[in-house]
C-alpha positions as CSV (number, residue, x, y, z in Angstrom):
1,M,-4.4,87.0,44.6
2,I,-7.9,87.1,46.2
3,S,-10.8,87.9,44.0
4,T,-13.9,88.6,46.1
5,T,-16.0,88.7,42.9
6,R,-15.8,84.9,42.9
7,I,-17.8,84.6,46.1
8,T,-20.9,83.8,44.2
9,S,-22.9,81.1,46.0
10,D,-25.3,83.6,47.8
11,F,-24.8,81.7,51.1
12,D,-23.8,84.0,53.9
13,I,-20.3,82.6,54.3
14,E,-18.0,80.3,52.5
15,L,-15.0,78.4,53.9
16,Q,-12.9,76.7,51.3
17,L,-10.3,74.1,52.1
18,G,-7.5,73.2,49.6
19,S,-5.5,70.0,49.4
20,G,-2.8,71.6,51.7
21,W,-5.3,71.8,54.5
22,F,-6.2,68.1,54.2
23,F,-2.5,67.2,53.9
24,T,-1.9,68.9,57.2
25,A,-5.0,67.4,58.9
26,L,-4.2,63.8,57.7
27,N,-0.5,64.1,58.8
28,I,-1.5,65.3,62.2
29,M,-3.8,62.3,62.6
30,N,-1.2,59.9,61.2
31,D,1.6,61.3,63.4
32,N,-0.5,60.7,66.5
33,G,-1.6,57.1,65.6
34,L,-5.2,58.1,64.6
35,L,-5.1,57.2,61.0
36,A,-3.4,53.9,60.2
37,P,-4.2,50.7,62.1
38,P,-1.6,49.6,64.8
39,G,1.5,48.1,63.3
40,F,0.9,49.7,60.0
41,P,3.2,52.7,59.8
42,V,2.7,55.0,56.9
43,V,4.3,58.2,55.5
44,I,2.0,60.5,53.7
45,Q,3.8,62.2,50.8
46,D,1.0,64.1,49.1
47,V,-2.7,64.8,49.2
48,K,-4.7,66.1,46.3
49,I,-8.4,66.9,45.8
50,T,-9.6,64.4,43.1
51,F,-12.6,64.3,40.9
52,E,-12.5,60.5,40.5
53,P,-16.1,59.3,40.8
54,G,-17.0,58.6,44.4
55,W,-13.9,60.0,45.9
56,D,-12.7,63.4,47.1
57,L,-9.0,62.9,48.1
58,E,-6.1,61.2,46.5
59,I,-3.4,60.3,49.1
60,R,0.1,59.2,48.1
61,I,1.9,57.0,50.6
62,L,5.6,56.3,50.6
63,G,6.3,52.9,49.2
64,F,2.9,52.4,47.6
65,A,2.6,52.7,43.8
66,I,-1.2,53.0,44.0
67,P,-2.7,55.9,45.8
68,L,-5.2,55.6,48.6
69,F,-8.6,57.3,48.0
70,A,-10.8,58.9,50.5
71,K,-14.1,60.7,50.5
72,A,-15.0,63.5,52.9
73,A,-18.5,64.3,54.2
74,L,-20.1,66.4,56.9
75,S,-22.2,64.7,59.6
76,E,-25.9,65.3,59.4
77,D,-25.7,68.2,61.9
78,G,-22.5,69.5,60.5
79,S,-20.5,69.0,63.7
80,E,-18.1,66.4,62.4
81,L,-16.0,65.8,59.3
82,I,-16.1,62.2,58.2
83,F,-13.4,60.4,56.2
84,E,-13.8,57.0,54.6
85,T,-11.1,55.3,52.5
86,N,-10.8,52.4,50.1
87,V,-8.8,50.5,52.7
88,P,-11.1,48.5,54.9
89,D,-8.6,48.2,57.7
90,I,-8.5,52.0,58.2
91,G,-12.2,52.3,58.7
92,E,-14.3,55.5,59.1
93,K,-12.5,58.4,60.8
94,R,-14.4,61.3,62.3
95,I,-13.0,64.6,63.5
96,P,-14.9,67.4,65.2
97,F,-15.6,70.3,62.9
98,G,-16.7,73.3,64.9
99,A,-15.1,75.9,62.6
100,L,-18.4,77.5,61.8
101,K,-20.9,78.5,64.6
102,G,-24.2,80.2,65.0
103,L,-25.7,78.7,61.8
104,A,-29.3,78.7,60.7
105,H,-29.1,75.1,59.6
106,P,-26.3,72.5,58.9
107,P,-23.8,73.7,56.3
108,V,-23.5,72.3,52.7
109,M,-20.3,70.7,51.4
110,K,-19.4,71.1,47.8
111,K,-16.3,70.1,45.8
112,L,-15.2,72.7,43.3
113,P,-12.6,72.7,40.6
114,G,-10.0,75.4,40.4
115,D,-8.2,76.9,37.4
116,E,-4.8,78.3,36.6
117,D,-5.1,80.9,39.4
118,H,-7.2,79.0,42.0
119,E,-6.9,75.7,43.9
120,D,-9.3,72.8,43.7
121,V,-11.3,73.0,47.0
122,I,-13.8,71.4,49.2
123,C,-16.1,74.2,50.1
124,I,-18.3,74.6,53.2
125,L,-21.3,76.8,52.5
126,A,-23.4,78.1,55.4
127,N,-26.1,80.6,56.4
128,L,-26.0,82.3,59.7
129,D,-28.7,82.4,62.4
130,I,-29.7,86.0,61.7
131,H,-32.8,87.8,60.6
132,A,-31.8,88.5,57.0
133,E,-35.2,89.6,55.9
134,S,-35.5,93.2,54.5
135,Q,-36.0,96.1,56.9
136,N,-39.2,96.9,55.1
137,D,-40.6,93.4,55.9
138,E,-42.0,92.0,59.1
139,V,-39.6,90.0,61.2
140,L,-39.9,86.3,60.8
141,P,-40.5,84.1,63.9
142,D,-37.3,82.8,65.5
143,G,-36.3,79.6,63.7
144,E,-37.7,80.7,60.3
145,F,-35.2,82.0,57.8
146,V,-35.1,83.7,54.5
147,E,-34.2,81.1,51.9
148,R,-30.8,81.9,50.3
149,G,-27.8,80.2,48.7
150,D,-27.3,78.0,45.6
151,P,-24.4,75.5,45.8
152,E,-24.3,75.3,42.0
153,Q,-23.3,78.9,41.8
154,A,-20.2,78.5,44.0
155,Q,-16.7,78.6,42.6
156,S,-13.2,78.3,44.0
157,F,-11.7,81.6,45.1
158,L,-8.8,80.0,47.0
159,P,-5.6,81.5,45.4
160,A,-3.1,79.1,44.0
161,G,-0.6,78.1,46.6
162,K,-2.9,78.8,49.6
163,D,-4.5,76.2,51.9
164,V,-7.6,77.9,53.3
165,I,-9.8,80.9,52.6
166,F,-12.9,82.4,54.3
167,G,-15.2,84.9,52.5
168,M,-18.4,86.8,52.6
169,N,-20.2,88.4,49.6
170,K,-21.4,92.0,49.9
171,K,-25.0,90.7,50.3
172,T,-24.0,89.2,53.7
173,F,-23.2,92.6,55.1
174,K,-26.7,93.9,54.1
175,R,-28.1,90.8,55.9
176,F,-26.1,91.7,59.0
177,A,-27.6,95.2,58.9
178,N,-31.1,93.7,58.6
179,N,-30.4,91.5,61.6
180,I,-29.5,94.6,63.7
181,W,-32.7,96.3,62.6
182,H,-35.0,93.3,63.4
183,T,-33.3,92.4,66.8
184,T,-31.3,95.0,68.7
185,L,-33.0,98.1,67.4
186,R,-36.5,96.6,67.6
187,A,-38.8,96.9,70.6
188,D,-41.3,94.3,71.7
189,D,-44.1,96.2,70.1
190,G,-42.4,96.2,66.7
191,T,-41.2,99.8,66.8
192,H,-37.6,101.0,66.5
193,P,-37.1,103.5,69.3
194,L,-33.8,105.6,69.4
195,P,-31.7,104.7,71.3
196,D,-33.9,102.2,73.0
197,A,-37.4,101.7,74.6
198,E,-36.3,102.8,78.1
199,D,-34.7,106.0,76.9
200,K,-36.6,106.8,73.8
201,K,-35.6,110.1,72.1
202,G,-36.8,109.4,68.6
203,E,-37.1,106.6,66.0
204,W,-34.5,104.7,64.0
205,S,-35.0,105.0,60.3
206,K,-32.5,102.5,58.8
207,V,-29.3,100.6,59.2
208,T,-26.7,100.0,56.5
209,M,-23.6,97.9,56.4
210,K,-21.2,97.5,53.5
211,P,-17.7,96.6,52.7
212,E,-15.6,99.2,50.9
213,K,-11.9,99.5,50.1
214,G,-10.1,98.4,53.2
215,K,-13.0,99.0,55.6
216,I,-16.4,97.9,56.7
217,R,-18.9,100.7,57.2
218,I,-21.8,100.4,59.5
219,T,-24.3,103.3,59.5
220,L,-27.3,103.8,61.8
221,E,-29.7,106.6,61.0
222,G,-32.6,108.0,63.0
223,D,-34.7,111.1,63.7
224,I,-35.3,113.0,67.0
225,P,-38.5,115.0,66.9
226,L,-38.4,118.6,68.1
227,D,-40.7,119.7,70.9
228,S,-40.8,123.4,69.9
229,P,-43.4,126.1,69.1
230,I,-41.6,126.4,65.7
231,I,-41.7,122.7,65.0
232,D,-43.4,123.3,61.7
233,L,-40.6,125.7,60.6
234,V,-37.5,123.5,61.1
235,P,-36.8,119.9,60.2
236,D,-36.4,117.2,62.9
237,P,-32.8,116.6,63.7
238,H,-31.4,113.6,61.8
239,V,-28.8,111.5,63.6
240,T,-26.2,109.5,61.8
241,I,-23.9,107.1,63.7
242,T,-21.1,105.5,61.6
243,L,-18.7,102.9,62.7
244,L,-15.7,102.1,60.5
245,L,-14.0,98.7,61.0
246,T,-10.5,98.4,59.5
247,P,-9.2,94.8,59.4
248,S,-5.5,94.0,59.4
249,L,-3.4,90.9,59.6
250,S,-0.4,90.3,62.0
251,E,1.4,87.0,62.6
252,G,-1.4,85.1,60.9
253,R,-4.2,86.6,63.1
254,L,-6.9,89.0,62.2
255,S,-7.6,92.2,64.1
256,F,-9.9,95.2,63.7
257,S,-9.6,98.9,64.7
258,I,-12.8,100.8,65.2
259,E,-13.5,104.4,64.4
260,T,-16.7,106.2,65.1
261,E,-18.4,109.2,63.5
262,T,-21.5,111.1,64.7
263,D,-23.3,113.6,62.7
264,I,-26.4,115.6,63.9
265,D,-28.1,117.5,61.2
266,T,-30.6,119.9,62.9
267,G,-30.5,122.9,60.5
268,L,-30.8,126.2,62.4
269,L,-31.2,124.5,65.8
270,G,-28.0,122.4,65.6
271,D,-26.4,123.9,68.6
272,L,-29.6,123.6,70.7
273,F,-30.4,120.0,69.9
274,G,-26.9,118.6,69.3
275,G,-26.6,117.9,73.0
276,L,-29.8,115.9,73.0
277,A,-28.5,113.5,70.3
278,G,-25.1,113.5,71.8
279,A,-26.5,112.2,75.0
280,A,-27.8,109.1,73.2
281,A,-24.7,108.7,71.1
282,G,-22.7,106.8,73.7
283,A,-25.5,104.2,74.2
284,I,-25.8,103.9,70.4
285,I,-22.1,103.4,69.7
286,G,-21.8,101.0,72.7
287,L,-24.7,99.0,71.4
288,V,-23.3,98.6,67.9
289,I,-19.8,97.9,69.0
290,G,-21.3,95.3,71.4
291,L,-23.0,93.6,68.4
292,I,-19.7,93.5,66.5
293,T,-17.7,92.1,69.4
294,G,-20.2,89.8,71.1
295,G,-21.0,92.3,73.9
296,I,-17.6,92.6,75.5
297,L,-17.5,96.4,75.2
298,I,-21.0,97.5,75.9
299,G,-20.6,98.1,79.6
300,V,-17.1,99.5,79.3
301,L,-18.0,102.1,76.7
302,I,-21.3,103.2,78.3
303,G,-19.6,103.3,81.7
304,A,-16.9,105.6,80.2
305,G,-19.7,108.0,79.2
306,I,-18.7,108.1,75.5
307,G,-20.4,110.6,73.3
308,F,-19.3,112.0,69.9
309,V,-15.7,110.7,70.1
310,V,-14.4,107.3,71.2
311,G,-10.8,106.5,71.7
312,V,-9.0,104.2,69.3
313,I,-10.5,100.8,69.8
314,A,-8.7,97.7,68.6
315,I,-10.1,94.2,68.6
316,E,-7.8,91.2,68.4
317,I,-9.3,87.8,67.6
318,G,-7.8,85.1,69.8
319,E,-8.8,81.5,70.5
320,A,-10.3,79.7,73.4
321,I,-11.3,76.0,73.6
322,V,-14.8,75.5,74.9
323,E,-16.3,72.0,75.0
324,G,-13.7,70.7,72.6
325,I,-14.3,73.4,70.0
326,V,-12.0,76.4,69.3
327,Q,-14.1,79.5,69.6
328,N,-13.0,83.1,68.8
329,E,-12.1,85.2,71.8
330,M,-12.3,88.9,71.4
331,K,-9.6,90.9,73.2
332,A,-10.1,94.7,73.2
333,R,-7.9,97.7,73.7
334,I,-9.0,101.3,74.1
335,D,-6.3,103.8,73.4
336,G,-3.8,100.9,73.8
337,E,-5.1,99.9,77.2
338,E,-6.3,96.3,77.4
339,I,-9.7,95.6,78.9
340,P,-9.1,93.1,81.7
341,D,-11.0,89.8,81.8
342,V,-13.6,89.3,84.5
343,N,-12.4,86.3,86.6
344,C,-14.7,84.3,88.8
345,C,-14.3,81.3,91.1
346,D,-16.5,78.4,89.9
347,A,-16.4,74.7,90.7
348,G,-13.3,75.3,92.7
349,I,-11.2,76.9,90.0
350,V,-10.8,80.4,88.5
351,K,-12.7,80.9,85.2
352,I,-13.2,83.8,82.8
353,A,-16.7,85.3,82.3
354,K,-18.0,85.8,78.7
355,A,-21.0,87.8,77.7
356,D,-23.9,85.6,76.7
357,S,-25.2,85.9,73.1
358,E,-28.3,84.5,71.6
359,G,-27.5,82.7,68.4
360,F,-25.3,84.6,66.0
361,N,-24.5,88.1,67.4
362,L,-23.7,89.9,64.2
363,S,-20.5,88.9,63.8
364,V,-18.0,90.1,61.3
365,L,-15.4,89.1,63.8
366,D,-16.9,85.9,65.2
367,A,-17.6,84.5,61.7
368,V,-14.0,84.1,60.7
369,P,-12.9,80.6,61.7
370,T,-9.6,80.0,63.6
371,S,-8.0,76.7,64.5
372,I,-9.9,73.5,64.1
373,P,-9.3,70.7,66.7
374,I,-9.2,67.3,65.2
375,Y,-8.7,65.2,68.4
376,S,-8.7,65.8,72.1
377,E,-7.6,63.5,75.0
378,N,-5.8,63.3,78.3
379,P,-2.2,62.3,77.5
380,E,-1.1,59.0,78.9
381,G,-0.8,59.2,82.7
382,E,-2.0,62.8,82.7
383,F,-5.2,63.7,84.6
384,L,-4.9,67.4,85.0
385,Y,-5.4,68.7,81.4
386,I,-6.7,67.8,78.0
387,R,-4.5,68.1,74.9
388,S,-6.1,69.0,71.6
389,L,-4.5,68.6,68.2
390,L,-5.2,71.5,65.9
391,V,-5.2,72.4,62.3
392,T,-4.3,76.1,62.5
393,S,-5.1,78.8,60.0
394,A,-2.3,81.4,59.6
395,Y,-3.9,84.1,57.5
396,D,-1.5,86.1,55.3
397,E,-3.6,87.6,52.6
398,M,-6.8,89.7,52.8
399,D,-9.0,91.8,50.6
400,I,-12.1,93.9,51.4
401,N,-13.8,95.9,48.7
402,G,-17.3,96.6,47.3
403,S,-17.7,93.0,46.3
404,G,-17.0,91.4,49.7
405,F,-14.4,90.4,52.2
406,A,-12.0,87.4,52.3
407,V,-8.9,86.2,54.2
408,A,-6.6,83.4,53.0
409,G,-3.6,81.7,54.4
410,M,-1.8,78.5,55.1
411,S,-2.6,75.6,57.4
412,G,-0.3,74.3,60.2
413,A,-0.2,71.9,63.1
414,G,-0.7,73.1,66.6
415,E,-1.9,72.0,70.0
416,A,-3.8,73.5,72.9
417,F,-4.2,72.5,76.5
418,L,-7.3,72.9,78.7
419,P,-7.1,72.2,82.4
420,E,-9.4,69.8,84.1
421,T,-11.5,70.9,87.1
422,V,-9.3,70.0,90.1
423,S,-8.6,70.7,93.8
424,I,-5.4,70.6,95.8
425,I,-5.9,68.0,98.5
426,S,-2.4,67.7,100.1
427,S,1.1,69.1,100.3
428,E,4.4,67.5,101.0
429,Y,7.2,69.4,102.8
430,E,10.8,68.6,103.4
431,G,11.6,70.8,106.4
432,E,10.4,74.2,105.4
433,V,10.6,73.6,101.7
434,L,7.5,72.7,99.7
435,K,8.3,69.6,97.6
436,S,5.0,68.7,96.0
437,L,1.2,69.1,95.7
438,T,-1.4,66.4,95.1
439,Y,-4.3,67.3,92.9
440,R,-7.6,65.6,92.6
441,R,-9.8,65.7,89.5
442,S,-13.5,66.0,89.9
443,D,-13.9,62.3,89.1
444,G,-11.6,61.3,91.9
445,E,-8.4,60.7,89.9
446,T,-5.3,62.1,91.6
447,Q,-1.9,63.2,90.4
448,E,1.1,64.5,92.4
449,L,3.3,67.3,90.9
450,S,6.6,68.6,92.2
451,A,6.5,72.2,93.3
452,E,8.8,73.1,90.4
453,E,6.3,71.6,87.8
454,V,3.4,73.4,89.4
455,F,5.1,76.8,88.9
456,E,6.3,75.8,85.4
457,R,2.8,74.9,84.3
458,A,1.3,78.0,85.8
459,L,3.8,80.1,84.0
460,E,2.5,78.8,80.7
461,A,-1.2,79.3,81.5
462,E,-3.6,81.9,80.0
463,L,-4.2,83.6,83.4
464,R,-1.8,86.3,84.0
465,P,-1.5,87.4,87.7
466,P,-2.1,89.6,89.5
467,F,-5.8,89.5,88.9
468,K,-9.0,90.0,90.9
469,V,-11.8,87.5,91.4
470,L,-15.3,88.9,91.1
471,P,-18.9,87.6,91.3
472,Q,-20.1,86.2,88.0
473,P,-21.9,89.0,86.0
474,E,-25.5,88.5,84.9
475,D,-26.0,87.3,81.3
476,S,-22.6,85.7,81.2
477,T,-21.1,82.2,80.9
478,L,-17.8,81.0,82.3
479,R,-15.0,79.2,80.4
480,T,-11.8,77.6,81.7
481,P,-8.6,79.5,80.8
482,A,-6.2,77.6,78.7
483,G,-3.2,75.8,80.2
484,R,-1.9,72.6,81.7
485,I,-3.1,73.4,85.2
486,A,-6.1,75.2,86.7
487,C,-5.8,78.0,89.1
488,V,-7.4,76.5,92.2
489,C,-9.6,78.6,94.5
490,L,-8.7,78.0,98.2
491,T,-10.8,79.0,101.2
492,P,-8.7,79.7,104.4
493,Q,-10.3,78.2,107.5
494,K,-7.6,78.3,110.2
495,I,-4.2,79.8,110.8
496,H,-1.1,78.7,112.8
497,R,1.1,81.2,114.5
498,V,4.7,81.0,115.5
499,D,5.7,83.8,118.0
500,T,2.6,85.8,117.0
501,V,3.4,85.6,113.3
502,V,1.0,83.7,111.0
503,E,3.2,81.0,109.4
504,E,0.7,78.5,108.1
505,I,-2.8,78.3,106.7
506,M,-5.3,75.4,106.9
507,F,-8.0,75.4,104.2
508,D,-11.5,74.1,104.3
509,N,-10.5,70.7,102.8
510,G,-7.7,70.1,105.3
511,L,-4.9,71.2,103.0
512,K,-2.1,73.0,104.8
513,L,0.4,75.5,103.2
514,K,3.1,77.8,104.6
515,V,2.1,81.4,104.1
516,K,5.1,82.0,101.9
517,D,4.0,79.2,99.6
518,A,0.4,80.4,99.5
519,V,1.8,83.8,98.4
520,A,4.1,82.2,95.8
521,L,1.2,80.1,94.4
522,Q,-1.1,83.1,94.1
523,D,1.7,85.2,92.5
524,A,2.2,82.5,89.9
525,G,-1.5,82.1,89.2
526,A,-1.6,78.5,90.5
527,A,-4.0,79.3,93.4
528,Y,-6.2,82.0,94.7
529,L,-7.2,82.6,98.3
530,K,-10.9,83.5,98.3
531,G,-12.1,86.4,100.4
532,F,-8.6,87.9,101.0
533,Q,-6.3,90.3,99.3
534,L,-2.6,89.6,98.8
535,I,-0.5,92.6,99.8
536,H,3.1,93.2,98.7
537,P,4.4,96.0,100.9
538,S,7.5,97.8,99.8
539,D,9.3,97.3,103.1
540,G,8.2,93.9,104.4
541,D,7.1,90.4,103.6
542,P,3.8,89.8,101.6
543,Y,0.7,89.0,103.6
544,F,-3.0,88.3,103.2
545,R,-5.7,90.6,104.6
546,A,-9.4,91.0,104.4
547,K,-11.0,93.5,102.0
548,A,-11.6,96.8,103.8
549,D,-15.0,97.0,105.4
550,D,-16.7,98.0,108.7
551,T,-16.0,94.8,110.6
552,T,-12.9,93.0,112.0
553,E,-14.6,89.6,112.4
554,N,-13.6,88.5,108.9
555,N,-10.0,89.7,109.2
556,F,-7.4,87.1,108.2
557,E,-5.6,87.2,111.5
558,N,-8.9,86.6,113.3
559,L,-9.4,83.2,111.7
560,E,-9.5,80.3,114.2
561,E,-6.1,79.1,115.3
562,Y,-4.8,75.5,115.3
């Protein structure tokens, strides 16, 4: 059972790994030939955290009476976990450790003993890149941080029988609130205009954030001054915006539902001035939800013109691999309707736009670590994707109360695939049947795939057709969707007709495809024809057409013929 009262280090966040996590990680490495030297097969039977001087892990290997010992350490910048053993032939082993992001400085590693109810753990203690200083104090320059955290005060709170736990003390939530106050709600001149400097209606007075039984409560308060001849007779309206985040666990993953409350206390003139505050409420709620979710909902909510009431918002925490590190990916639903991704063509393939964020963007959601990749490579003979080996975290226990918030679970082995940036350079037909496509990676390596394998790989990819491709939004970055093949952007250049019917397309790189195959590839999410829409009429064959505009010069059928 989780006890949040044991989150006592005063660091912002704690990630504790038990012996089960290291057993999983070392077995993944061993099973993939990354641990033992060649020709030295081993079977790992057990891993324990040890307090033998100079060592952290005791590893029992089948057939060996004496255990192997290892020590674990973080690299200087905290980006790698380093293993060293007492067997010289094994040597030093490093694995990427991007589980915690947006930190003020490298994390601290501490080994902690357990007790009857808690596991021995190796604990990662970290402070976030936030302005944690009090709301009554001046904001510190970027790069300067309030000192906090004492490793000697940490204690294990990983329940017996669990592998991994993540937790935050109640003080962390107050620091999140302070960060909102000193960043998003602060204008360049140091004031706190409500809702913002461009549309000022009043002044923010404070922000609070706290865990309570089963929920996280975020409250923003401010005042809107009255411009009235009786201003001295009535109080200024006081605005309170409250967001309630309710976390839940499903199939090992964490999700949040968001409720909003708005209260306008204007005394006798409530009806008169309620509309004034209500006009700002949408922007306020959108702003705060954007902070919680990394910005994905700001435009959607403001565009929907929200006011006092917002539909049921659910945020699911998924995973995406970016530069070899698994990052949390927020997927949102409003009243059960999923907010679609923004897809863009970049470097010749379809990518997904993500809102930019500077440093740590609040992040109750983004702070919770997901899978940790321990090795990434192109499989032998494979040039079109990178395979990453993962230690996964399947959370199955959670507690949130006045002392803090924690989620615990079991570790597991997983894998993820990230497509390389590729182009399709040629096709092979047998009569009218597409037999294969040849792909070229950005470095010139090529690989031929049968048509069946192209469609099979596309079926397993993250992109789910049909989808639109749009220009990249401002203040966004692009990431490659997961899968074993990229969705290639193709630019039609010429067409070939048979008896007035367009039967074949030549693209700008010389590739030729039958129209029916270009349709099938786009329907599968393996390719996307730039500048044209794919139409599926109810009473005819699918076809491509230009987007409706006031000219015919860019029409598909007006392309040059060959």
